[in-house]
C-alpha positions as CSV (number, residue, x, y, z in Angstrom):
1,M,59.5,113.2,132.5
2,S,60.8,110.6,133.2
3,R,58.2,108.2,133.0
4,L,57.4,108.7,129.6
5,L,61.5,108.8,128.8
6,L,61.5,105.4,130.5
7,I,58.2,103.9,127.7
8,G,60.2,105.6,125.6
9,L,63.4,103.7,126.4
10,W,61.5,100.1,127.3
11,T,59.9,100.2,123.5
12,V,63.1,100.7,121.9
13,I,64.7,98.7,123.2
14,A,61.7,96.0,123.4
15,F,61.4,96.2,120.0
16,S,64.5,96.8,118.4
17,P,65.7,94.2,115.5
18,A,69.4,94.8,116.6
19,L,68.1,92.5,119.7
20,K,66.3,90.0,118.7
21,A,68.2,86.5,117.9
22,D,69.1,85.7,114.8
23,V,67.3,81.8,115.2
24,Q,67.0,79.5,112.0
25,Q,65.7,77.2,111.6
26,I,66.2,73.6,111.5
27,P,64.6,71.3,109.2
28,Q,62.5,68.2,110.3
29,P,63.2,65.3,108.4
30,Q,59.2,64.9,106.8
31,P,57.1,61.4,108.1
32,T,57.1,59.0,106.3
33,V,53.5,58.1,104.8
34,R,52.7,54.5,105.5
35,I,49.7,52.4,105.6
36,G,48.1,49.2,105.8
37,L,46.4,47.2,103.6
38,I,44.3,43.9,105.2
39,I,41.9,41.7,102.7
40,D,40.0,40.0,105.2
41,D,36.7,37.4,104.6
42,L,38.7,35.7,101.4
43,G,37.3,31.6,99.9
44,N,32.9,32.6,99.6
45,Q,33.8,34.2,96.2
46,K,36.5,32.7,93.4
47,A,36.8,36.3,91.7
48,A,36.7,38.9,94.0
49,G,39.7,36.5,96.0
50,E,41.3,36.7,92.6
51,Q,41.2,40.0,91.6
52,A,42.3,40.5,95.7
53,I,45.8,38.1,95.3
54,D,46.7,40.7,92.1
55,L,47.1,43.6,93.4
56,P,50.2,44.9,93.5
57,G,52.4,45.1,97.0
58,P,52.6,43.8,100.5
59,V,49.0,42.8,101.2
60,T,47.7,40.9,104.3
61,Y,44.6,38.0,103.5
62,A,42.6,36.5,105.9
63,F,40.8,34.0,104.7
64,L,37.5,32.0,106.0
65,P,38.5,28.6,106.9
66,Q,35.4,25.9,105.3
67,T,34.5,28.3,102.8
68,P,34.1,26.8,99.0
69,F,37.6,28.7,97.4
70,T,39.4,27.6,100.4
71,W,42.3,25.6,99.5
């Protein structure tokens, strides 16, 4: 009988909502999403190069040396 009583008490204590801590989640800041855009090998085709240069925002360009449209 005492073993059954011990198991019953353990069950009540372990699953009692009164004994559970009131845990609050601390909101975590959302990470800022960033991408990098690099346009490589410009200088061979004038129209494609001009379209790349007209892209909005910060863009990094790499020009091939000694090509027809690298000035």
